[in-house]
C-alpha positions as CSV (number, residue, x, y, z in Angstrom):
1,M,-55.7,-41.3,58.7
2,C,-53.9,-41.5,62.1
3,G,-52.6,-45.0,61.1
4,L,-51.3,-43.6,57.8
5,Y,-49.5,-40.8,59.6
6,R,-48.0,-43.2,62.1
7,A,-46.7,-45.5,59.3
8,M,-45.1,-42.4,57.6
9,M,-43.5,-41.3,60.8
10,E,-42.1,-44.8,61.4
11,R,-40.3,-44.7,58.1
12,E,-38.3,-41.7,59.1
13,E,-35.4,-43.9,60.3
14,E,-35.1,-45.7,57.0
15,L,-35.1,-42.3,55.1
16,V,-32.2,-40.9,57.0
17,M,-29.0,-41.2,54.9
18,K,-26.3,-42.2,57.5
19,I,-23.4,-42.1,55.0
20,F,-23.1,-38.3,55.3
21,M,-21.0,-36.6,57.9
22,F,-22.3,-33.0,57.6
23,P,-25.4,-31.7,59.5
24,C,-28.5,-33.0,57.7
25,S,-31.2,-30.9,59.3
26,A,-32.1,-27.5,58.0
27,N,-35.0,-26.3,60.2
28,Q,-33.3,-22.8,59.8
29,P,-31.8,-22.8,56.3
30,C,-29.7,-19.7,56.9
31,K,-28.1,-21.1,60.0
32,W,-27.5,-24.4,58.3
33,L,-25.7,-22.8,55.4
34,E,-23.7,-20.6,57.8
35,S,-22.5,-23.7,59.7
36,L,-21.1,-25.0,56.5
37,G,-19.5,-21.6,55.5
38,I,-21.7,-21.3,52.3
39,H,-24.5,-18.9,53.2
40,Q,-25.2,-16.5,50.4
41,K,-22.6,-18.0,48.2
42,G,-22.7,-19.4,44.7
43,M,-25.4,-21.8,43.9
44,W,-26.4,-22.1,47.6
45,R,-28.1,-18.7,47.5
46,R,-31.3,-20.4,46.4
47,K,-31.2,-22.7,49.5
48,C,-32.6,-20.0,51.8
49,S,-34.9,-17.0,51.3
50,C,-32.2,-14.3,51.3
51,Y,-32.4,-14.0,47.5
52,S,-36.1,-14.6,47.1
53,H,-36.4,-11.0,45.8
54,C,-34.3,-11.9,42.8
55,P,-35.9,-13.4,39.7
56,F,-35.0,-17.1,39.1
57,G,-31.8,-17.8,37.2
58,P,-29.2,-17.7,36.8
59,L,-27.9,-15.6,39.6
60,P,-24.7,-14.0,38.6
61,I,-21.5,-15.7,39.7
62,K,-18.2,-13.8,39.6
63,G,-15.8,-16.7,39.1
64,G,-15.7,-20.3,38.0
65,L,-16.8,-23.6,39.4
66,W,-15.2,-23.0,42.8
67,D,-17.4,-19.9,43.3
68,S,-20.4,-21.7,42.0
69,W,-20.0,-24.2,44.8
70,G,-19.7,-21.4,47.4
71,G,-15.9,-21.7,47.9
72,L,-16.0,-25.3,49.2
73,D,-12.6,-27.0,49.3
74,D,-11.5,-28.4,46.0
75,E,-12.0,-32.0,47.0
76,E,-15.6,-31.3,48.3
77,Y,-17.3,-30.7,44.9
78,P,-17.3,-32.5,41.6
79,R,-14.8,-31.3,38.9
80,D,-16.1,-30.3,35.5
81,S,-14.4,-33.2,33.9
82,P,-15.3,-36.6,32.4
83,F,-15.2,-39.9,34.1
84,H,-12.3,-42.1,33.0
85,N,-12.0,-45.9,32.6
86,H,-15.7,-46.5,32.7
87,L,-16.4,-48.9,29.8
88,R,-18.9,-51.6,29.2
89,D,-17.7,-54.5,27.0
90,G,-14.8,-52.2,26.0
91,I,-17.2,-49.4,24.8
92,S,-17.9,-46.1,26.5
93,S,-21.5,-46.0,27.8
94,P,-23.6,-44.0,30.3
95,I,-22.7,-44.6,33.9
96,L,-25.7,-46.2,35.8
97,L,-26.0,-45.2,39.4
98,S,-28.1,-46.6,42.3
99,G,-27.5,-44.1,45.0
100,W,-25.3,-41.5,46.7
101,S,-22.6,-43.9,48.0
102,E,-21.9,-45.0,44.5
103,Y,-21.8,-41.5,43.1
104,Y,-19.6,-40.1,46.0
105,N,-17.1,-42.9,45.5
106,L,-17.1,-42.4,41.7
107,R,-16.2,-38.7,42.2
108,S,-14.0,-39.3,45.2
109,L,-16.0,-36.9,47.4
110,P,-15.7,-37.0,51.1
111,S,-18.8,-37.8,53.1
112,S,-18.5,-34.3,54.7
113,S,-19.4,-32.7,51.4
114,P,-22.9,-31.1,51.3
115,V,-23.1,-31.1,47.5
116,A,-25.7,-33.8,47.5
117,D,-28.3,-31.2,48.5
118,I,-27.9,-29.5,45.2
119,L,-26.9,-32.4,43.0
120,S,-30.2,-34.1,44.1
121,H,-31.9,-32.2,41.3
122,P,-29.8,-33.2,38.3
123,L,-29.1,-36.7,39.6
124,T,-32.9,-37.3,40.2
125,V,-33.5,-36.3,36.6
126,Y,-30.7,-38.7,35.5
127,Y,-31.9,-41.5,37.7
128,M,-35.4,-41.2,36.2
129,L,-34.1,-41.4,32.6
130,T,-31.5,-44.2,33.2
131,A,-33.2,-46.4,35.9
132,L,-36.9,-45.8,36.0
133,S,-37.7,-45.3,32.3
134,I,-36.7,-48.3,30.3
135,S,-37.4,-46.6,26.9
136,S,-35.2,-43.6,27.8
137,K,-32.4,-45.9,29.0
138,N,-32.5,-47.9,25.8
139,L,-32.3,-44.8,23.7
140,L,-29.3,-43.5,25.6
141,L,-27.5,-46.8,25.5
142,K,-27.9,-46.7,21.7
143,G,-26.4,-43.2,21.6
144,K,-29.7,-41.5,20.8
145,E,-31.2,-38.3,22.2
146,V,-33.8,-38.1,25.0
147,I,-35.8,-34.8,25.3
148,L,-37.0,-34.0,28.7
149,H,-39.5,-31.3,29.8
150,Y,-38.6,-30.0,33.2
151,L,-41.8,-28.3,34.5
152,G,-41.6,-25.8,37.4
153,P,-37.8,-25.8,37.7
154,E,-37.6,-22.6,39.8
155,G,-34.4,-22.7,41.8
156,G,-32.9,-25.3,39.4
157,M,-32.4,-22.5,36.9
158,D,-29.6,-21.2,39.2
159,W,-27.9,-24.6,39.4
160,M,-26.8,-25.0,35.8
161,P,-23.2,-25.9,36.8
162,A,-24.6,-28.8,38.8
163,F,-26.7,-29.9,35.9
164,A,-23.5,-30.2,33.8
165,E,-22.8,-33.3,35.7
166,I,-25.4,-35.1,33.6
167,S,-23.3,-34.8,30.5
168,H,-20.3,-36.3,32.3
169,L,-22.4,-39.2,33.5
170,L,-23.5,-39.9,29.9
171,N,-19.8,-40.7,29.3
172,G,-19.7,-39.7,25.7
173,L,-22.8,-41.7,24.6
174,G,-26.3,-40.4,24.0
175,N,-27.7,-37.0,24.8
176,I,-30.2,-35.5,27.1
177,Q,-31.9,-32.3,26.1
178,I,-33.5,-30.5,29.0
179,V,-36.3,-28.0,28.3
180,M,-37.2,-25.9,31.3
181,V,-40.7,-24.9,31.2
182,G,-42.7,-22.5,33.6
183,P,-44.0,-19.0,34.0
184,E,-40.8,-17.9,35.8
185,V,-38.3,-19.4,33.3
186,P,-36.5,-16.6,31.4
187,T,-36.5,-16.7,27.6
188,S,-32.9,-17.8,27.4
189,L,-33.7,-21.0,29.3
190,S,-37.1,-21.9,27.7
191,G,-38.1,-23.1,24.3
192,T,-40.1,-25.6,22.3
193,I,-39.0,-29.1,21.3
194,S,-39.6,-31.9,18.9
195,G,-38.3,-35.4,18.9
196,K,-38.9,-39.1,19.4
197,S,-38.9,-39.1,23.2
198,S,-40.3,-36.6,25.7
199,R,-40.1,-37.0,29.5
200,V,-41.5,-34.7,32.1
201,R,-40.3,-33.9,35.6
202,V,-42.8,-31.9,37.6
203,N,-43.1,-31.0,41.3
204,L,-46.9,-31.0,42.0
205,K,-46.7,-28.7,45.0
206,G,-48.2,-26.0,42.8
207,Y,-50.3,-28.5,40.9
208,A,-53.3,-26.1,40.4
209,S,-51.3,-24.1,37.8
210,W,-50.3,-27.3,35.8
211,G,-53.7,-28.6,34.9
212,G,-53.0,-28.1,31.2
213,A,-49.8,-30.0,31.4
214,L,-51.6,-33.0,33.0
215,D,-54.2,-32.9,30.3
216,L,-51.4,-33.0,27.7
217,I,-49.6,-35.9,29.5
218,K,-52.9,-37.8,29.4
219,A,-53.7,-37.0,25.7
220,M,-50.3,-37.9,24.5
221,G,-49.6,-40.9,26.8
222,I,-46.2,-39.4,27.7
223,P,-44.3,-41.1,30.5
224,A,-44.0,-38.7,33.3
225,F,-42.4,-38.8,36.7
226,F,-43.2,-36.6,39.7
227,T,-41.3,-35.8,42.9
228,E,-42.6,-34.6,46.2
229,Q,-41.0,-33.8,49.5
230,S,-43.1,-36.1,51.8
231,E,-45.4,-39.1,51.5
232,I,-48.5,-37.0,52.5
233,L,-47.8,-34.7,49.5
234,C,-47.4,-37.8,47.3
235,A,-50.9,-38.9,48.5
236,N,-52.3,-35.5,47.6
237,A,-50.5,-35.7,44.2
238,K,-52.0,-39.1,43.5
239,Q,-55.5,-37.6,44.0
240,V,-54.7,-34.8,41.6
241,L,-53.4,-37.2,39.0
242,R,-56.3,-39.6,39.3
243,G,-58.6,-36.6,39.1
244,A,-57.0,-35.7,35.8
245,G,-57.7,-39.3,34.5
246,L,-54.1,-40.5,34.9
247,H,-53.2,-43.9,36.4
248,I,-50.3,-44.3,38.7
249,T,-48.0,-46.8,37.0
250,H,-44.9,-46.2,39.1
251,P,-45.8,-46.3,42.8
252,V,-44.6,-43.9,45.4
253,T,-41.0,-44.9,46.3
254,P,-38.2,-43.2,48.2
255,N,-35.8,-41.5,45.7
256,P,-32.3,-42.8,46.2
257,F,-31.0,-39.4,45.1
258,R,-33.2,-37.4,47.4
259,S,-31.5,-34.6,49.3
260,P,-30.1,-36.0,52.6
261,V,-31.1,-32.7,54.3
262,K,-34.3,-32.9,56.2
263,N,-36.6,-29.9,55.6
264,H,-38.8,-28.3,58.2
265,D,-42.5,-28.8,57.3
266,S,-44.6,-26.4,59.3
267,S,-47.8,-28.3,58.6
268,S,-46.6,-31.7,59.9
269,N,-43.7,-33.5,61.5
270,L,-43.5,-36.0,58.7
271,P,-40.1,-36.8,57.1
272,S,-39.6,-34.2,54.4
273,Y,-36.7,-34.1,51.9
274,S,-36.2,-32.2,48.6
275,N,-37.0,-34.7,45.8
276,G,-37.8,-37.2,48.6
277,F,-40.2,-39.5,46.8
278,V,-40.9,-40.4,43.1
279,L,-44.1,-41.5,41.4
280,G,-45.0,-41.9,37.8
281,V,-47.7,-42.2,35.2
282,N,-47.7,-43.7,31.6
283,T,-44.4,-45.5,32.5
């Protein structure tokens, strides 16, 4: 076990995203947000515990997109507008991304913009559906709909303006229907679905309450991807999945759309990032 921890610690350097020019360590989330001038503002209110007494999503926002992004300068957050001049063989098609550098260049965002910390959630979903799942990618390229179950979304319910970026990345072709599922999802954001293709994004940190979901994934053979903050949590998740009779078909890999902001893990000093690692079953 000591050797395993040592190997995980040695990977810290490769997990650091050096392209960003804002502070990327949030041992004290409130102070980190204050240093950026976005504490208790807009969608950033779910990035610390100050609003933990409020039910999940969406927290009311007085104004438009500028307020949603906490009053960041106009050039520091993505506009609610389509991408132009992105054609494949002269035809509009979903924009395929491989990492943050590509996305920031596409949106002309400065490396000082911290929006990757929130956009990690919708762009991780988009990456799973367009890069990791061949069947979903093919459906989208054919202009079809993909239905995704997002289990345990929690704070994501307060980041709906950020999730709107997915529709722009689709670039006018295909459709992704996201169904948020969980005990804390308000009725307005939950529902039932039917369709050809179902995908599940789950964070297994609270795995004990998702046993029924894992049984359903196994019974239906549904492709499912999971994210965890650290490699040791991924190791624990693999045990849970195998205990449920599921086989790991997509190995644990760093998520190129993980948050660049390192979290403080009180139980270990291992590199820990929101959406840090991805693994999958039935893929």
